[in-house]
C-alpha positions, 0 to 999 in steps of 0.5 A: 868628634864625628858622627855618633853611633845613633839615629835620632827622631824629631817631634814635628815638621821642622827642627825646633831650636832645641833640636837644632842645638841638640843635633849640633852638639850630639852629632847623630849619624842619621835622622829617621822620619815618620808621618808626623814629620811629613807634610809636603815635598818642599817641607820634607826637603827643607827638613832634611837640608836643615838636619844636615846643616845642623850636624854639618855633614852633607852626607848625613843619612836620612831614613824612612820606613817606606815598605808599602802596605801598612808601613808607608810614611809617605802616601796619598794624596801627595805620594802614591800607595804601594802594595804590601810585600805579600802582594808581590809574593802572590805575583811571584807565586803566579809568575816568578819572573814577573814577581821579581821584576815587580819587586825591583821596579816598585822599590825603584819607584820608591827610591825615585820619590824619597831620594828627591826629598833628601832621604837616602835610606829606606828601612826595607825589605822585610826578610821575615817569614810569614809563619802561622803562629806569628803575630800580625805585626809582620803579617802581609809585610812579609813576602811569603812563607817560603825561604826562596820566595822571601829571599829572592823578592827581598833581594830584588827590592834591595837592588831596586832601591840601590839602583835608585840611589837609596840604601836598603835596610834588611829587617828584622835580623835574625827573624821576627816571623815566629814571634807571637807578640808585637815587640812595639808592645811586649817582649816576644819569646820564641821557643823554637829549637836553634836547629830549626831556626837556623834551617828556616827563620835565619836562612833568608838573612843568610842569603842576604848577608851581603846587603849593606845594613840590617836592623835587629829584632827585639825578640828572645830566642830561648834556645840561644839566649833565654834572657836577652832579646837579640838587640842586646844579646852578645850571643845572638849578635856574635854567634848568630848574626855575625858568625852563623848568618855571616852578616858583616854590614852595618847593624842597627837596632830597632827602635830603642823606645819599643816596649820589648826592651826594659831599663833606662834609655842609657842602659838600653843603648849601652847594652845594644852597643856592648852586644855588638850593634854598630848604631842605635835607633831612637824614633819618637823624637823625645829629647829627654830620652835622646839625651840619655841615649847619646850619653852612651853613644861614642863616635863611630870608630873601628869596624863600625865606622868601616861598615858605615862608610862601606854602606854610604859608599854605595850611594856613589854608584850611578843612578839608573834612569827611569821613566816614572810614569811608564814604570808606574803603569807597568808596575801597577799592571804587574801587581794587578794581573 
């Protein structure tokens, strides 16, 4: 059949027999890892290898959320801490050239660490604006409050990942910074006018529209679609993300198990794909939920298959060499200055 239009999670640090059989039968496009799946470098490498063996695709993507700061699935003592995006924004505010270099270098170091584990996609950069009314779920994950700062630093981070052989996922398109609720726990509704959203929140994503992959926001934009959050809104996906912003890359949902969404899991997947998302994401590793989701997910085909192939083709670019010890010392000095 070929890879289906969904990304799965797993429960622990090894594939269970049930998970292995499920993946062999359902053929998800990719796997996403969380802290519960990570123990040691050797264990993670075995896990990524076993997933690819189960789906019989050596290039099957493995994803992780490794932003730095609060969202960092690999950390001490076996992996180093990275600062939150806001720290890079502060560096940029003092010295723009140094801030851009630090954003690219930090991402290049992340790529070196996660690619060694068989991870090929990092769900960053965050291109949401940090706005005063917004919920703290974004907070210091955003590079700053200004469009220029956010767009330039996000671009540099994406370039650093690609230079290290890892694909970036820009999030949360078309903008989560104004949401007053945490979409993990509730459905945020943004009442701001469409004209203002297009002028502000959507603009960083417009400037990053050539990046290979983007993740949706589970947010209702009342002036555009007062009923449906972006992930399941054909109006938002087509009129805003595809047309107004001009993003033609691979569009993946945020986690379908988040409480911002309602209804059964099959219905959530069906609605996301009908809205125009290319691939759905399910993170918690619960097989009963994934079984519902996979029933709604066809094999990647048409434009979705083209976008997925175009994204993965970037992994064939030459990887820029880096002296990790030297680069880490230089990065630390940049963000501490």
